Residue, then its C-alpha position, 0 to 999 in steps of 0.5 A: x500500500x502506498x503512503x501519503x505524508x501530510x505535512x502540517x506546520x503549526x504556529x499558535x493555532x490552538x483553536x483550529x489544530x484539533x479540528x484540522x487533525x480530525x479532518x485530516x484523519x477523516x479525509x478520503x485518500x484513495x486507499x492510501x495509508x496516511x503518515x501525519x507529520x505535525x511541526x509546531x513552530x514555537x507556539x505559545x498559545x497552548x497549541x503544544x499542549x493540544x499536540x501532546x495527545x497526538x505524540x503516540x499516533x503521529x510524528x510531532x516535531x517541536x521547534x524550540x523557537x518560532x523559525x517560520x513556516x518555511x523552516x517547519x515545512x522543510x523539517x517536515x519534508x526531511x521526516x516524510x517517508x511517503x510515496x506522496x507528500x501534501x502540504x496542509x495548513x493548520x488554519x482550516x482554510x483548505x479542505x482535506x476532503x480534496x486530497x483525492x483531487x490533488x492525488x489523482x494526477x500523481x496516481x495516474x502517472x501524469x504529474x510529479x507535482x500538483x498545485x491546488x489552485x484557488x483561482x480555477x474550477x467551480x468549487x466554493x470560495x469564501x469572498x474576502x480580501x480584494x487586494x489579497x487576491x490581486x497580490x496573489x495573482x501579481x506574485x504568480x505572474x511575476x513568478x511565471x515570468x521567471x519560471x516560464x510556467x503558466x500557474x494560476x496560484x503559485x502561493x497556494x498551500x496545497x502542493x502535492x508531490x511524488x516521492x521523486x519530486x520531494x527528493x529532488x528539491x528538499x535538500x536545496x530548500x532554504x526559506x524560513x518564512x512564506x518565501x518557501x512558496x516561490x522557492x518551491x516553485x523555482x526549484x521544481x521549475x529548474x528540475x523540469x518536473x511535470x506540474x499539474x493544477x487542479x481547482x480547489x475550494x478555499x475558506x479564507x479567514x480574517x485577521x481577527x481569526x488569526x490570519x498571519x500573512x501580510x503585505x511585508x510577506x508580499x514584498x519578501x516574496x518578490x525578492x524570493x522570486x528573484x533570488x531563487x530564479x536568478x541567483x541560486 
């Protein structure tokens, strides 16, 4: 039986981490065994106490301090042993029930990497921030200019990989914060891996509910696109 490694970076998500793990546990995965890997990135709000009850069932890794989403994802990739790998945010914005949609191009042997795009397809999307959507599309366009890809959602959390694809890029990754998204895209483009996109739903949350990314991360993403496409 194939195994799916699910990488869950967590930072101060005490209200969502337990329902998220329950959703991941219940998610359909096309008869593929799940390896759940949770990386706590120095949470201080009680998240770590919640995670203690999962230590015997799953791989739970504790970063000693807050190093950033990219650092947590990289740590998770090093621990992953599955035939396939999926990134999963802990904030309930992305629906684990859509794993089969992401996995199908991999299982069919058509893709090495699958992006779940929030901007294509007919799945439901919560209506929220206009300038966030503009920023995401502009960053994707800027990334596409340098990678020569025609992605619609470079910044999406939902990225699924074959084992071959993860092994090809994981040791090269260096980003600690949200720059991990453009870096992953640059790395897979340079490796000439086969990339597919599928439409996914999106239940975005507000800053009052704990959304963390902001305009400063957008500026950083521009630098990361330049850095990882032109300088490394």
